[in-house]
Backbone as numpy.savetxt, mean C-alpha at the origin, in Angstrom:
# Nx Ny Nz CAx CAy CAz Cx Cy Cz
21.01 4.05 -6.91 20.46 2.78 -7.60 20.90 1.90 -6.58
21.69 1.42 -5.94 22.10 0.35 -5.14 20.83 0.16 -4.15
19.85 1.65 -3.59 19.33 1.59 -2.32 17.64 0.91 -3.23
17.69 1.21 -4.57 16.51 0.41 -5.32 16.91 -1.06 -5.66
17.99 -1.57 -5.45 17.89 -2.87 -5.88 18.02 -3.71 -4.40
18.32 -3.23 -3.36 18.08 -3.87 -2.24 16.79 -3.76 -1.59
16.04 -2.64 -2.00 14.70 -2.56 -1.65 13.95 -3.50 -2.35
14.21 -3.60 -3.91 12.81 -5.12 -4.37 13.57 -6.12 -3.63
14.79 -6.35 -3.61 15.32 -7.86 -2.94 14.65 -8.40 -1.84
14.58 -6.79 -1.00 14.02 -7.48 0.44 12.49 -7.98 0.32
11.76 -7.39 -0.89 10.55 -7.17 -1.04 10.23 -8.85 -1.44
11.15 -9.14 -2.22 11.05 -10.60 -2.69 11.58 -11.43 -1.75
12.08 -11.06 -0.80 12.33 -11.87 0.23 10.37 -12.42 1.06
10.05 -11.07 1.37 8.44 -11.04 2.28 7.93 -12.18 1.16
7.70 -12.07 0.14 6.89 -12.89 -0.95 6.40 -14.01 -0.45
7.68 -15.34 0.02 7.26 -16.89 0.42 5.96 -16.21 1.50
-3.01 8.31 12.05 -3.84 8.09 12.84 -4.39 9.57 13.48
-5.96 9.58 12.00 -6.01 11.11 12.47 -6.21 11.39 14.01
-5.76 11.88 14.61 -5.41 11.58 16.23 -6.44 13.18 16.88
-6.55 13.26 18.22 -6.57 13.83 18.81 -5.51 14.68 19.43
-4.40 14.14 19.02 -3.20 14.75 19.40 -2.39 15.25 18.25
-3.05 15.70 17.47 -2.88 15.85 16.14 -1.42 16.80 16.41
-0.06 16.90 15.53 0.75 17.56 16.05 0.46 19.17 15.58
1.06 20.49 15.70 0.94 21.40 15.13 1.46 21.28 13.65
0.82 22.26 12.64 1.31 22.62 11.53 2.79 22.76 11.49
4.27 22.40 10.90 4.91 22.24 10.66 5.80 22.56 9.31
6.59 23.39 9.25 7.13 23.50 7.88 7.80 23.18 7.09
8.03 21.45 7.95 8.82 20.40 7.30 8.73 19.45 7.86
7.93 18.26 7.11 7.53 17.16 7.54 8.30 16.28 6.76
8.96 14.89 7.69 9.85 14.05 7.39 9.16 12.71 7.18
9.45 11.82 5.71 9.11 10.73 5.91 10.33 9.55 5.83
10.84 9.13 7.22 11.51 8.33 7.72 11.65 7.30 6.67
10.57 6.43 6.76 10.13 5.39 5.61 8.96 5.84 5.13
8.57 4.93 3.31 7.05 5.33 3.22 6.40 3.44 3.33
5.19 3.51 4.26 5.09 2.00 4.23 3.60 1.64 3.61
3.15 2.62 2.60 1.53 2.15 1.75 1.33 3.30 1.81
0.06 3.68 0.92 -0.40 4.98 0.87 -2.25 5.10 0.23
-2.84 5.37 0.94 -4.62 5.45 0.68 -5.19 7.05 0.69
-5.98 7.12 -0.22 -6.94 8.46 0.32 -8.19 7.89 1.21
-8.45 8.61 2.29 -9.85 8.17 2.56 -11.32 8.01 1.71
-12.09 8.20 1.99 -13.18 7.80 1.41 -13.81 9.09 0.96
-13.98 9.94 1.81 -14.47 11.30 1.17 -13.27 11.95 0.39
-11.91 11.86 0.04 -11.01 11.96 -0.60 -10.49 13.34 0.15
-10.51 13.65 0.98 -10.21 15.02 1.64 -8.63 14.89 1.98
-8.32 13.67 2.16 -6.79 13.11 3.12 -6.55 11.92 2.47
-5.37 12.10 2.34 -4.49 10.92 2.06 -3.14 10.19 2.85
-3.09 9.28 3.40 -2.68 9.25 4.57 -1.15 7.95 4.00
0.13 8.03 4.68 1.49 8.02 4.56 1.39 7.42 6.22
1.89 6.15 5.72 2.55 5.67 7.22 4.08 5.20 6.64
4.45 5.91 8.41 6.29 5.94 8.19 6.67 5.21 9.08
8.00 5.08 9.65 8.49 4.04 10.72 8.40 5.08 12.07
7.65 6.02 11.79 7.43 6.76 12.92 6.06 7.18 13.10
4.55 6.84 12.92 3.46 7.20 12.56 2.93 7.91 11.12
2.17 8.27 11.35 1.54 8.17 10.38 1.36 9.84 9.58
1.81 10.14 8.44 1.70 11.27 8.03 0.28 11.69 6.81
-0.66 12.68 6.89 -1.68 13.45 6.27 -1.42 14.14 5.28
-1.65 14.08 4.52 -2.11 15.13 3.72 -3.58 16.02 3.36
-3.64 17.08 3.53 -5.00 17.52 3.07 -4.47 19.41 3.14
-5.24 19.42 1.81 -5.56 20.87 1.66 -3.73 21.42 1.22
-3.33 20.44 0.54 -1.80 21.03 0.19 -0.88 20.64 1.05
-0.88 20.34 2.48 -0.31 20.67 3.35 0.11 19.31 4.18
1.03 18.99 4.52 1.14 17.75 5.32 1.24 17.59 6.63
1.12 16.64 7.37 1.15 16.98 9.05 1.04 15.17 9.41
2.10 15.38 10.93 2.71 14.15 11.61 1.16 13.97 12.46
0.96 12.70 12.59 0.13 12.51 13.39 0.15 11.75 14.80
-0.19 11.22 15.60 0.17 10.04 16.76 -1.30 9.89 17.13
-1.09 8.72 17.87 -2.82 8.16 18.39 -3.18 9.18 19.33
-3.99 8.34 20.33 -4.08 8.91 21.17 -3.75 8.86 22.59
-3.03 8.06 22.41 -1.96 7.76 23.70 -0.61 9.02 23.05
-0.73 9.56 22.78 0.86 10.33 22.05 1.79 9.39 21.63
1.28 7.80 20.78 2.15 6.89 20.40 2.63 7.18 18.52
4.21 6.99 18.32 4.20 6.59 16.72 4.21 5.62 16.63
3.46 4.79 15.88 4.32 3.45 15.46 4.25 3.05 13.94
4.83 2.29 13.55 5.49 1.62 12.51 4.83 0.89 11.76
3.47 1.74 11.32 3.09 0.38 10.59 3.57 -0.25 9.41
3.25 -1.18 9.27 3.42 -2.13 7.50 2.45 -2.55 7.00
2.45 -2.65 5.60 0.95 -3.63 5.30 -0.01 -2.64 5.05
0.49 -1.83 4.99 -1.04 -0.52 5.54 -2.13 -0.45 4.38
-3.22 -0.17 4.40 -4.28 -0.21 3.30 -5.10 0.48 4.24
-5.47 1.16 2.94 -6.83 2.53 3.13 -7.95 1.23 2.68
-9.20 1.79 3.28 -10.56 1.36 3.13 -11.30 2.06 3.28
-12.93 1.85 2.76 -13.73 2.92 3.09 -14.06 3.49 4.51
-13.73 2.32 5.56 -14.24 2.64 7.02 -13.19 3.24 7.92
-11.68 3.13 6.77 -10.56 3.11 7.76 -9.17 2.95 6.83
-8.64 2.09 8.19 -7.39 1.16 7.65 -7.24 -0.01 8.53
-6.77 -0.79 8.02 -6.10 -1.75 8.07 -4.67 -1.80 8.15
-3.72 -2.47 9.01 -1.94 -2.45 8.89 -1.60 -3.61 9.58
-0.39 -3.61 9.55 0.45 -4.81 10.31 1.28 -3.61 10.90
2.89 -4.59 11.19 3.51 -3.49 11.88 4.06 -3.79 13.25
5.08 -2.68 13.72 5.72 -2.95 15.11 4.83 -1.48 15.59
4.51 -1.98 17.09 4.05 -0.73 17.81 5.18 0.06 18.41
4.84 1.39 18.76 5.77 1.53 19.58 6.42 1.34 20.72
7.71 1.10 20.97 8.30 0.57 22.04 7.53 0.78 23.63
7.52 2.05 23.81 6.63 2.55 24.88 5.38 2.11 25.10
4.83 1.46 24.01 3.55 1.09 24.08 3.03 -0.36 24.64
1.67 -0.68 25.01 1.32 -2.12 25.81 1.06 -2.89 24.90
1.28 -2.48 23.29 0.96 -3.75 22.43 1.74 -4.45 22.52
1.86 -5.98 22.14 3.08 -6.81 21.72 3.21 -6.51 20.32
4.51 -7.17 20.06 5.43 -6.67 18.68 5.40 -8.10 18.49
4.70 -8.51 16.89 4.41 -7.17 16.15 2.87 -7.34 16.15
2.46 -6.22 15.30 0.44 -6.27 15.65 -0.35 -7.24 15.32
0.54 -7.84 14.17 -0.57 -8.66 14.03 -1.51 -8.49 12.71
-2.58 -8.64 12.81 -3.45 -7.23 11.56 -4.34 -6.58 13.14
-4.29 -5.12 12.62 -5.12 -4.33 13.63 -5.97 -3.21 12.34
-6.87 -3.06 12.95 -7.92 -2.09 12.70 -7.98 -0.40 12.94
-8.08 0.62 12.08 -8.27 2.05 12.91 -9.43 2.81 12.00
-10.58 3.06 12.53 -11.86 3.44 12.24 -11.91 5.18 12.25
-10.86 5.65 13.00 -10.72 7.22 13.72 -9.25 7.61 13.09
-8.92 7.52 12.10 -7.38 8.01 11.86 -6.31 7.41 12.62
-6.28 5.90 13.12 -5.23 6.06 14.12 -5.39 6.56 15.55
-6.40 7.14 15.45 -6.30 7.81 17.24 -6.67 6.53 17.73
-7.09 5.29 17.97 -7.26 4.12 18.28 -7.39 3.23 17.38
-6.64 2.20 17.56 -6.35 0.64 17.49 -7.08 -0.56 17.53
-7.58 -1.71 16.65 -8.66 -2.19 17.01 -7.36 -3.65 16.80
-6.94 -4.61 17.75 -6.53 -5.37 17.30 -6.84 -6.53 16.99
-7.01 -7.35 15.99 -7.67 -8.03 15.01 -7.47 -10.01 15.31
-6.21 -9.88 15.07 -5.41 -11.33 15.00 -3.88 -10.92 15.18
-4.01 -12.18 15.63 -2.39 -12.82 15.33 -1.37 -11.61 15.55
-1.64 -11.03 17.55 -0.87 -9.92 18.03 0.27 -10.71 18.29
1.54 -10.36 18.45 2.40 -10.57 18.66 3.22 -12.00 17.75
2.35 -12.38 16.97 3.14 -13.82 16.11 3.46 -12.92 14.75
3.27 -12.20 13.88 3.43 -12.01 12.60 3.82 -10.37 12.32
4.16 -10.06 11.07 4.45 -8.86 10.67 4.06 -8.92 9.08
2.72 -8.52 9.00 2.54 -8.82 6.91 3.19 -7.58 6.74
3.89 -7.95 5.74 4.71 -6.49 5.12 3.92 -6.08 3.82
3.47 -6.99 2.82 2.55 -7.11 1.91 1.20 -7.54 1.81
0.24 -7.05 1.91 -1.07 -6.77 2.28 -1.69 -6.23 1.48
-3.21 -6.39 1.16 -3.46 -5.17 0.61 -5.78 -5.86 0.92
-6.23 -4.46 1.65 -7.85 -4.60 1.72 -8.54 -4.15 1.03
-9.50 -5.03 0.47 -10.62 -4.50 -0.70 -11.44 -3.24 0.34
-11.60 -2.14 -0.84 -11.46 -1.14 -0.37 -13.28 -1.18 0.40
-14.57 -1.67 -0.19 -15.69 -1.89 -0.49 -15.97 -3.00 0.26
-15.47 -4.39 0.31 -15.51 -5.28 0.58 -14.88 -5.95 1.96
-14.97 -7.32 2.35 -14.02 -7.84 3.37 -13.12 -8.68 3.15
-12.76 -8.68 1.67 -11.51 -9.27 1.46 -10.24 -8.50 2.07
-9.75 -9.58 2.47 -8.05 -8.78 2.90 -7.49 -9.91 2.56
-6.21 -9.45 1.64 -5.28 -10.68 1.22 -3.68 -10.23 1.68
-3.15 -11.39 1.83 -1.86 -11.08 2.71 -0.92 -12.25 2.40
0.51 -11.14 1.93 1.61 -12.74 2.10 1.79 -13.09 3.45
2.03 -14.32 3.69 2.26 -14.93 5.41 4.10 -15.30 4.66
4.76 -14.49 5.51 5.80 -14.59 5.79 6.57 -16.10 6.64
5.81 -16.49 7.96 6.21 -17.52 8.30 5.35 -18.42 9.11
4.94 -19.78 9.56 4.35 -20.40 10.49 3.25 -19.56 11.72
2.43 -19.11 11.53 1.68 -18.90 12.77 0.80 -19.91 13.17
0.02 -19.45 13.81 -1.27 -20.10 14.88 -2.49 -20.31 13.82
-2.37 -19.48 13.15 -3.65 -19.49 12.28 -3.32 -20.23 10.49
-2.11 -19.71 10.24 -1.14 -20.13 9.28 -0.69 -21.08 9.09
-0.55 -22.48 8.49 0.60 -23.31 8.30 1.39 -22.90 7.16
1.05 -22.50 6.33 1.54 -22.24 4.81 1.99 -21.12 4.58
3.15 -21.02 3.97 3.63 -19.53 3.96 3.06 -18.93 2.26
3.16 -17.46 2.13 2.46 -17.62 0.61 1.04 -16.78 1.26
0.17 -16.49 -0.31 -0.85 -15.59 -0.27 -1.76 -16.58 0.67
-2.65 -16.00 1.84 -3.89 -16.05 2.51 -4.69 -14.85 2.09
-5.96 -15.50 2.21 -7.38 -14.44 2.39 -7.97 -14.47 3.73
-8.64 -13.35 3.66 -9.56 -13.78 5.45 -10.80 -12.63 4.87
-12.31 -13.55 5.19 -13.18 -12.54 4.94 -13.82 -11.88 6.01
-13.34 -12.43 7.38 -13.88 -11.41 8.72 -12.94 -11.26 9.74
-11.78 -10.58 9.08 -10.67 -9.80 9.59 -10.29 -10.71 10.24
-9.42 -11.85 9.94 -8.34 -12.32 10.58 -8.73 -13.15 10.96
-9.97 -13.73 11.18 -10.56 -14.94 12.77 -10.21 -16.47 11.64
-10.43 -16.09 10.50 -9.96 -17.81 9.17 -9.49 -17.06 8.73
-8.44 -17.61 8.11 -7.38 -17.48 6.61 -7.36 -18.87 5.75
-7.53 -18.40 4.65 -7.53 -19.39 3.55 -6.37 -19.35 2.82
-5.50 -20.44 2.59 -4.28 -20.15 1.93 -4.80 -20.39 0.60
-4.07 -19.92 -0.43 -4.35 -19.66 -1.86 -3.31 -20.48 -2.62
-4.02 -20.78 -4.21 -3.11 -21.83 -4.88 -2.04 -20.90 -5.77
-2.47 -19.85 -5.79 -1.57 -18.83 -6.80 -0.78 -19.58 -7.87
-1.34 -20.42 -8.59 -1.06 -21.21 -9.79 -1.14 -20.26 -11.06
0.01 -20.00 -11.81 0.63 -19.36 -12.77 0.83 -18.19 -12.26
1.57 -17.56 -11.01 2.78 -17.07 -10.86 4.14 -16.89 -11.04
4.92 -16.22 -11.62 6.31 -16.31 -11.69 6.80 -15.52 -10.77
8.21 -15.86 -9.98 8.76 -14.89 -9.55 7.74 -15.06 -8.15
8.74 -13.66 -6.93 8.78 -13.50 -5.89 7.70 -12.09 -5.71
6.58 -12.42 -4.98 5.48 -11.28 -4.77 6.18 -10.10 -3.93
5.81 -8.83 -4.65 6.45 -7.84 -4.07 5.45 -6.97 -4.15
4.02 -7.01 -4.66 3.04 -5.63 -4.27 1.51 -6.78 -4.29
0.17 -6.57 -3.69 -0.57 -6.94 -3.63 -1.79 -5.84 -3.90
-2.94 -5.90 -4.40 -3.58 -5.62 -4.82 -5.41 -6.21 -5.33
-5.98 -5.74 -3.82 -7.57 -6.51 -3.62 -8.29 -5.24 -4.53
-9.41 -5.78 -5.03 -10.12 -5.35 -5.85 -11.27 -4.24 -5.15
-11.61 -2.98 -5.27 -12.82 -2.45 -3.88 -13.96 -2.92 -4.15
-14.24 -3.84 -5.32 -15.62 -4.24 -5.13 -15.99 -5.40 -5.23
-14.99 -6.35 -6.03 -15.49 -7.72 -5.99 -14.28 -8.61 -5.06
-14.86 -9.22 -4.55 -13.55 -10.06 -3.41 -12.99 -11.28 -3.72
-13.78 -12.03 -5.04 -12.73 -12.91 -5.33 -11.30 -12.18 -6.57
-11.68 -10.86 -6.72 -10.55 -10.58 -7.51 -8.92 -10.09 -7.44
-8.08 -10.20 -7.39 -6.79 -9.95 -6.39 -5.62 -9.73 -7.67
-4.82 -9.16 -7.48 -3.64 -8.53 -8.41 -2.16 -9.07 -7.60
-1.41 -9.56 -8.41 -0.12 -9.72 -7.88 1.02 -9.28 -8.55
2.10 -8.50 -7.78 2.83 -7.84 -9.23 4.78 -8.79 -9.11
5.63 -8.90 -9.50 6.78 -9.68 -9.08 7.65 -8.71 -9.91
8.90 -9.24 -9.79 10.19 -8.68 -11.04 9.79 -8.96 -11.89
8.73 -10.17 -12.19 8.59 -10.33 -13.82 7.49 -10.35 -14.58
6.66 -9.08 -13.61 5.29 -8.28 -14.57 3.87 -8.63 -13.50
2.96 -8.77 -14.05 1.45 -8.13 -13.29 0.97 -9.39 -13.43
-0.24 -10.01 -12.60 -0.86 -11.04 -12.91 -2.17 -11.00 -11.85
-3.01 -11.72 -12.00 -4.31 -11.03 -11.98 -5.62 -12.43 -12.06
-6.11 -12.08 -10.55 -7.14 -13.80 -10.48 -8.41 -13.17 -9.91
-9.43 -13.96 -10.69 -10.40 -13.89 -10.39 -11.41 -15.18 -9.66
-10.44 -15.50 -8.98 -10.66 -17.10 -8.22 -10.35 -16.97 -6.63
-9.87 -15.39 -6.27 -9.19 -14.88 -4.66 -8.24 -16.02 -4.63
-7.56 -15.80 -6.04 -5.53 -16.15 -5.65 -5.63 -17.27 -6.25
-6.25 -18.40 -6.41 -6.09 -19.68 -6.55 -5.59 -19.63 -8.12
-5.85 -19.03 -8.93 -5.17 -18.98 -10.29 -5.10 -17.15 -10.57
-4.10 -17.54 -11.79 -3.71 -16.02 -11.99 -3.76 -15.95 -13.65
-3.31 -14.89 -14.40 -3.56 -14.39 -15.46 -2.33 -14.13 -15.66
-1.20 -13.75 -16.06 -0.39 -12.91 -16.46 -0.50 -11.60 -17.57
-1.01 -10.52 -16.86 -1.34 -9.54 -18.07 -0.10 -8.35 -18.60
0.69 -8.52 -17.25 1.98 -7.61 -18.05 3.35 -8.85 -17.88
4.17 -8.44 -18.50 5.28 -9.44 -18.44 6.77 -8.25 -19.03
8.02 -9.08 -18.86 9.30 -8.30 -19.18 10.04 -7.73 -18.55
8.99 -7.24 -17.44 9.82 -5.99 -16.43 9.44 -6.05 -15.23
9.58 -5.53 -14.41 9.35 -5.49 -12.99 8.06 -5.03 -12.69
7.04 -4.85 -11.85 6.12 -4.32 -11.46 5.96 -3.53 -10.39
6.54 -2.72 -9.63 7.54 -2.35 -8.04 5.66 -1.86 -7.56
4.76 -1.38 -8.23 3.44 -0.73 -7.50 2.55 -1.03 -8.18
1.34 -1.56 -7.40 0.05 -1.85 -8.12 -1.04 -1.49 -7.19
-2.18 -0.81 -7.60 -3.89 -0.80 -7.45 -4.69 -0.46 -8.14
-5.64 -0.82 -7.59 -7.04 -0.66 -8.09 -7.48 0.38 -8.14
-7.96 1.33 -9.15 -8.88 2.23 -9.24 -9.90 1.79 -8.52
-10.90 3.51 -8.30 -12.49 2.70 -7.67 -13.18 2.86 -9.21
-12.36 2.80 -9.77 -13.10 2.81 -11.26 -13.19 1.42 -11.90
-12.55 0.51 -11.23 -12.44 -0.97 -10.87 -10.96 -1.24 -11.96
-10.74 -0.47 -12.88 -9.21 -0.59 -13.49 -7.87 -0.94 -12.69
-7.53 -1.80 -12.82 -5.96 -2.26 -12.29 -4.80 -0.89 -12.69
-4.48 -0.10 -11.94 -3.06 0.72 -11.91 -1.79 0.43 -11.60
-1.29 0.20 -13.03 0.10 -0.48 -12.39 1.67 0.55 -12.75
2.41 0.49 -11.60 3.41 1.27 -12.32 4.72 0.18 -12.93
5.19 0.21 -13.69 5.92 -0.97 -14.46 7.30 -0.50 -14.94
7.93 -1.08 -14.63 9.41 -0.49 -14.74 10.25 0.16 -13.75
11.20 0.88 -13.91 12.23 1.48 -12.64 12.81 2.84 -13.77
13.27 3.24 -12.80 13.74 4.67 -13.30 13.28 5.34 -14.24
13.88 5.80 -15.66 13.28 6.51 -16.61 12.56 5.13 -17.37
12.31 4.30 -17.43 11.80 3.55 -18.28 10.02 3.38 -17.14
10.05 4.01 -16.04 8.81 4.07 -15.55 7.41 4.38 -16.33
6.41 3.66 -16.38 5.30 3.85 -17.13 4.14 3.73 -15.84
3.19 4.38 -16.33 1.58 3.83 -15.67 0.80 3.42 -16.66
0.16 2.20 -16.43 -0.97 1.47 -17.57 -2.02 1.05 -16.30
-3.07 1.20 -16.73 -4.43 0.84 -16.67 -4.58 -0.11 -17.52
-5.06 -1.67 -16.92 -5.56 -2.73 -17.25 -7.23 -2.96 -16.53
-8.17 -3.25 -17.67 -9.05 -3.60 -17.80 -9.46 -5.08 -17.11
-10.60 -5.29 -16.75 -10.92 -6.96 -16.12 -10.59 -8.09 -17.16
-10.32 -7.58 -18.42 -9.99 -8.59 -19.70 -8.48 -8.78 -19.19
-7.54 -8.01 -18.98 -5.98 -7.91 -18.73 -5.60 -7.05 -19.60
-6.39 -6.59 -20.38 -5.75 -5.53 -21.74 -5.19 -4.48 -20.91
-4.57 -3.86 -21.69 -4.08 -2.63 -20.91 -5.07 -1.62 -22.24
-5.91 -0.88 -21.34 -6.62 0.38 -21.45 -6.37 1.82 -21.87
-5.50 1.86 -21.07 -4.48 3.06 -21.78 -3.71 3.38 -20.54
-2.63 4.53 -21.11 -1.55 4.32 -20.25 -1.43 6.14 -19.68
-1.10 6.45 -18.34 -0.97 7.27 -17.68 0.22 8.14 -17.46
0.79 9.39 -18.31 1.57 10.36 -18.13 2.35 9.86 -16.81
3.75 9.49 -16.57 4.31 9.07 -15.26 5.24 10.25 -14.87
5.14 10.81 -13.38 6.52 11.58 -13.27 7.57 11.43 -13.73
8.60 12.40 -13.73 9.86 12.16 -14.02 10.64 11.30 -12.95
11.18 10.21 -13.15 11.88 9.53 -12.42 13.25 9.30 -12.70
14.37 9.24 -11.89 15.74 8.84 -12.34 16.28 8.25 -11.02
16.96 7.36 -11.29 17.62 6.40 -10.30 17.07 6.28 -9.25
15.26 5.53 -9.61 14.52 5.35 -8.58 13.45 4.71 -8.70
12.02 4.29 -8.08 11.07 3.55 -8.62 9.85 3.88 -8.04
8.72 4.02 -8.88 7.80 4.10 -7.84 7.11 2.71 -6.65
7.29 3.10 -5.60 7.05 2.19 -4.43 5.53 2.01 -4.73
4.85 2.90 -4.01 3.07 2.89 -3.73 2.18 3.75 -5.24
0.66 3.78 -5.01 0.14 4.92 -5.88 -1.01 4.34 -5.33
-2.02 5.78 -5.32 -3.29 5.37 -5.39 -4.11 6.22 -5.60
-5.28 5.85 -5.97 -6.51 7.26 -7.23 -7.49 7.81 -5.44
-7.66 8.90 -6.00 -8.84 9.59 -4.83 -10.30 8.41 -4.93
-10.79 8.62 -4.72 -12.41 7.83 -5.01 -12.85 8.52 -5.22
-13.24 9.87 -4.76 -14.17 10.55 -5.37 -13.48 12.20 -6.68
-12.35 11.13 -7.15 -11.65 11.90 -8.30 -10.41 10.87 -9.19
-11.11 10.56 -10.20 -10.35 9.75 -10.82 -9.20 10.22 -11.80
-9.07 11.13 -11.71 -8.07 12.09 -12.52 -6.88 12.37 -10.85
-7.20 12.29 -10.20 -6.62 12.29 -8.63 -5.44 11.74 -8.67
-4.45 11.45 -8.83 -3.79 10.17 -8.32 -2.00 11.00 -7.41
-1.66 9.92 -6.30 -0.48 9.87 -5.59 0.13 9.04 -5.74
1.87 9.43 -5.59 2.45 8.41 -6.16 3.72 8.24 -5.10
4.70 7.55 -4.77 5.63 7.68 -3.61 6.73 6.84 -4.33
7.84 7.14 -4.10 8.78 6.58 -4.68 9.71 5.32 -3.43
10.83 4.58 -4.05 11.57 4.14 -2.99 12.63 4.86 -2.43
12.64 6.36 -2.82 13.73 7.11 -2.44 13.21 8.24 -1.59
11.67 8.10 -1.59 11.10 8.71 -0.74 10.56 10.28 -0.81
10.42 10.12 -2.73 10.08 11.25 -3.18 8.15 10.98 -3.35
7.63 12.20 -3.32 5.94 12.23 -3.89 5.74 12.80 -4.37
4.75 12.21 -5.47 4.23 13.19 -6.44 2.97 13.06 -6.70
2.07 14.24 -6.93 0.27 14.53 -6.99 0.10 15.22 -8.23
-1.06 14.26 -8.76 -1.61 14.87 -10.20 -2.91 15.29 -9.83
-3.67 16.04 -10.63 -5.21 16.54 -10.19 -5.91 16.02 -11.49
-5.16 15.65 -13.29 -5.40 15.62 -13.95 -4.96 14.79 -14.87
-5.02 13.64 -13.74 -4.65 12.37 -14.59 -3.23 12.12 -15.38
-2.25 12.87 -14.57 -0.75 12.94 -15.14 -0.14 13.53 -16.21
-1.10 14.90 -16.61 -0.72 15.85 -17.68 -0.06 16.49 -16.84
0.37 16.89 -15.18 1.26 17.45 -14.86 1.43 17.02 -13.34
2.68 17.03 -13.30 2.94 16.38 -11.85 3.09 17.17 -10.76
3.09 17.32 -9.46 3.26 18.54 -8.65 4.19 17.61 -7.67
5.74 17.79 -7.53 5.64 17.28 -6.27 5.80 17.65 -4.60
5.65 16.88 -4.19 5.03 16.84 -2.96 6.30 16.33 -1.46
7.24 15.64 -2.13 7.97 15.44 -0.74 9.52 15.30 -2.01
10.59 15.64 -1.75 11.79 15.04 -2.27 13.07 14.02 -1.38
12.84 12.78 -1.33 14.12 12.23 -0.71 13.56 12.31 0.89
12.47 12.06 1.18 11.60 11.91 2.72 11.31 13.17 3.24
11.24 14.40 2.19 11.36 15.97 3.24 10.31 16.79 2.60
9.19 16.84 3.32 8.52 17.68 2.34 8.59 19.50 1.63
7.92 19.09 0.50 8.78 20.28 0.08 7.73 21.69 0.03
6.44 21.29 0.35 5.50 22.63 1.09 5.04 22.72 2.23
5.65 24.20 2.73 5.13 25.17 3.79 3.83 24.66 4.47
3.45 24.16 5.50 2.06 23.97 6.18 2.00 25.40 6.51
């Protein structure tokens, strides 16, 4: 449990490649770290960035992929959209990219990367891009050439201009961000004190859950806010509507001495959800949480490819 406490503390501090060179299927795939989670628009694949490249889940199996140069990058702040993914993080030491990435984009599963902004200047650990709009929200950890202030910023033009947000009404340090898939002005934040939702692009927030930490959240493609609330055996999954009310609870996978770190819903199947944990377990359901299938345990895949 000590690692969980340290993980939450590190996230709070941050708060101020489908490839042409894909590896052959392996019997065991390792997740050295887990830095994000998301499904492709067709719902056929789920992507997880690790410390050393991308892991892709498809047809019940996991594969490790690398970029077109055979390099495995350390993606942070990773977030999937309908066109591909946005990310920050650190490039492979053998590559020609500056460290850190700043803001990058890929529309071909990570085979190639487009450098968008702030290369060599900043690493966004906490970031979320809207699935179907141009909005990207990020917690800025330090001043840089485009941001004088720390804290929440938004860009609508892939990082060419960043707008600082007021974040009124939020208590605690930000752990996670979720951008609404279809409404560029709706964004949610979680802290160790609960969940907060904004309808004005992050200037003011209303608290929608309180009392316990919310280590992970995402917007479902139906528009509901999905939240992993609590830790260890007290973990629950809740869906919150536009009004801020809890509209339903989703049965959570069994978690002990751990907490959910990321969750994502398949855009083509609303009952298909994947979650990861801070101890690098991965769970998957196709029936809205009635049953969960464990896909990885402590960073090792459980299904043979």
